[in-house]
N, C-alpha and C positions, 0 to 999 in steps of 0.2 A: 253782661253778655250771656250769663247762664240762662239756658232755655231758648235763646234766640236762634233763628234760622242761620245756617252757615252761608252767609252772604258777605264776601269780603268788602265790597265797596260800601254797602250800607252800614256795616258794622264799623268800618274805619272812620267814616264821617261822624257817626254817632259817638264813638269813643273820643275822637279828636275834639268834638264840641265840649266834652267834659274835662279833658286833661290840659288843654292848651293854656289855661290860666296859670298853670305851673311852669310855663315856658314854651315858646313856640318851637324850640328845637333843643336837641341834646338828649337828656334821659327820657323825655316824654315821647319823642319820635322813635327813639331806639326801642322803647318798651312796646310801642304800637307796632313796630316792625316785626317783633317776635310773634305777635298775635296774627298780624296780617299774612305773613309768610306761611304760617301754619294753616290758616284758613284757605289760602289758595292751594296748598298741598292737599287739603281735605277735599276741596271741590274737584280737583283733578283725579284723585283716587276714587271718589264716588262715581265719576264718569268713566273710570277705567282707562284714562288717557294720560299721556305725558303733559306736564305743565304747559309746554309750548302749544299744545293743541287747544287747551281751554283759554289761552291768551289770544286766540284767533288764528293760530297757525303760523308757520315759519316763513319769514321773508327770504331766508337763506338757510341752507343745511348746516352751516358752520360759520363761525365768526373768527377773524384774525385776532391774535393776542400779541401784545408787546411785553418784553421782559423789563422788569423794574426792580431796582435794588436800593437798599439803605446803605449807601456807599460813600457818603461824604468823608467818612473817617478812613477810607482806604487810600493807600499810596497810589501814585499814578500807575505803577506796574500792576498792582492788585486790581485796580479798576479796569485796566486794559485786559487782564486775564479774565475778569468776570464777563466782560462784553464778548470776548472771544468764545467763552463757554456758552453764552446765550446763542451766539450765532451758530455754533456747532450743533446745538440742540434744535435748530430749525426756526428760531425766532427771526423775524424780518423787520423788527423795529425795537428800539431800546430807549430806556429812560434812565438818566443819572441825576444825582443831586448836585446842586451848585450852592454857593454861599460861603466860600472861603473868605478870609479877611481881606485878601487882595484880589481884585477882579482879574488881574493878570494870571493868577494861579488857576482860577476857574477856566480861563481861556486856554491855558496850556493843557489842562486835563481834557477839556472838550476836544481840542485839536487831536489828541492821541486817540480818543474814542472815535472821532470822525475818520481817522485813518483806518481803523478796524471796520467800521460800519460801511465805508464806501458811500454809495448813493442811498443806502437804506435810511429810513427816518431815525433821527435822534431827538428825543424830547429832553427837556431839562426841568427840574423841579426845585423851586426856591423855598418851599414850605413856609410861606408868609414871612420871610426873613428880612425883607428890605423896606426902606422908606422909598418914596417916589423918586427922589433924585438919584439914589444909588441904583434903583431898579432901571431907570432910563439909561444910565451910563453902562451898566452891566449888559443889558439886553442889546444895546447898540454895539458893544464890544464883541458879542457873540455872533452878530449878524452874518459875518463872512463864513461862518461854519454852518449856516442854514439850519438852525434849530426848528424842528417841526412844530413845537409850541413851547412857550414859557409858562410853567405851571405855578399858580399861587405866588406871584411876585410880591404882593402886599397882603396886609391883614384881610381875611376873607370877608369881613363885614364892611370894608371900605369900598363901597360900590362906586362912589364919586371918584375916588383915587384911581381905581382901575380904568374908569372911563377917560380920565385925564392922561393916564399912562398910555392907554391904547392909541391916543393921538400923537404921542411922542416917539413911538417905535413902529417898526414895520413887521416884526416877528409876531406870529399869532399868540394870543393869550388864552390859557385854559384855566377854568375855575370850577369849583363845585363840591369838592370832597368835604368842605366845612360850611356848606350852604344847606339850609334845612327845609325851606318852604318854597312852594311854587311862586309865592309873591316875591320872595327875594330873587329867585331866578329870573322872574319877569323884569325886575328892575335892572338886573345886569344886562339882559337882552335889549330892553328898551333904550338903554343908554349906549348901546354898542360897545360894551365894556369887555366882551369876550368873544372868542372864535370857536371854542370847544366847551361843551357842558360835561362835567365829570361827576354828576350826582352819584352819591353813595346810596345804594338801595336800602341799607339798614339805617343810615343816619337820617334819611328823609322820611322814614316811617314805613317802609315796605314796598311791595309790588304795586299796590293801589296808587299811592301818590307818585311813584316813579313813572307809571304810565302817563299820568297827567303832565308831569314835567317833560317827558319825552315828546308828547304832543305839542306842548308849548314851544319847545326847541325846534320842532319841525316847522311850526308856523313862522319862525324867524330864520329858517333855513340854516340851522346850526347843528352839526353832527354831535353824536353822543360818544363819549369815551370814558365810561364809568370807572369809578374808583373802587378797587378792592373787591372782595367777596366773589371771586372768579366763578365758583361752582354754581352760584345762583344767578348772578348778573349775566353770565354768558348765555343762559337759557332765555332770559328776557330780551337780551340784545338781539338774538336771532329772530325775534318776532316784531322788531321795530324797523320801519323803513329808513330811519336816519341813524340806525346803529352803525358805528364806525369801527371801533377797535376796543379790545378788552385788556384790562391791566392784569398781569400776573406778577405779583410781588415775589421775588426770589426768597423761598423759605417761609412765606407768609400765608399761603393758601391752606385751606382745611386739609387738602390732600398732602401737602408738604409737612404739615404738622402731625400727620398720621391720625387725625381725628375721625376719619371716615372708614367704615367697614368696607365700602366699595369706592375706591378712589376715582375721582373724575379728573382726568389729566389733559394737559395741552399736548397735542401731537403735531410735530412739524410746524409749530407756530399757529395752530388752530384749535379752537374749542368746539366740540360737537356735543349737542345736548343729549342726555340719556333718553332712552326709549321706553322706560318703565313708567307705570302710572305715578302721578305726583311729580315732585321735583327731583326725586331720586337721591336726595342727600340723606344718607343713613349713617348715623354716628356709631363709632366703635365704642360702645358703652364700657366694655371691660377695660380697654386701654385708657379711656378718660378717667375711670375710677381709680386706676393706679396713680394718676397724677392730680387727684383732687386735692383741694386746699381747704382746710377747716379753720 
């Protein structure tokens, strides 16, 4: 790359050609993401415009976000209190973990969450924890609680299993945080195995491949509900016609981790892109240095 023109798309595909033999996803795409995101930031700064402008302009001024938590270990009361806190903070959709040893315990927990959420969307995340039989029983047991989607019910690379499961249940299926390539997403979509695409902008390799995956999902009329990396993904989502909702993991954003010199926050359940040139993600180097690991 040294000496090459700053051209994100061209450089991404050139680099991908060389590194994909080391693996089509995982550390290869994550490494490419670091480069690709930096290149898009440089392009925007050179133009003196926000990232959203160089991506083609915004389809919307802001994007809704849902509150998400690592909460399977919480008691019912702790879970209820967490959702009440999210609601008080202005979030209008919520995601909780499922996967207790007994399906009935998950149902009990979800029923309490539904009482707090009222008619607002409640998503559930199984984190690839089930086999297909257990998944079908669990999802059907949740149906009366109207889950907005069931996330990662099976192993992420089991596309055929998801397609079979999708025929056994009526609740929508969401996948993508552990899917790495446009080819894999296309297989999911072609088999009718999912209803929401949750591609992770870092894990797929950066902004360049994410835009291609978004276009593919739009061709199949499937909305985007990306995983993680709220500060960057929110900006890209505002530029996509099939952008649906953004994930904000409680305590897990760069802002919550105090890693940024200028925090980018969710306000009243919405993310608004920064107006500065580039992507506006500026790390607090002094704070990070205090917590460095050698």
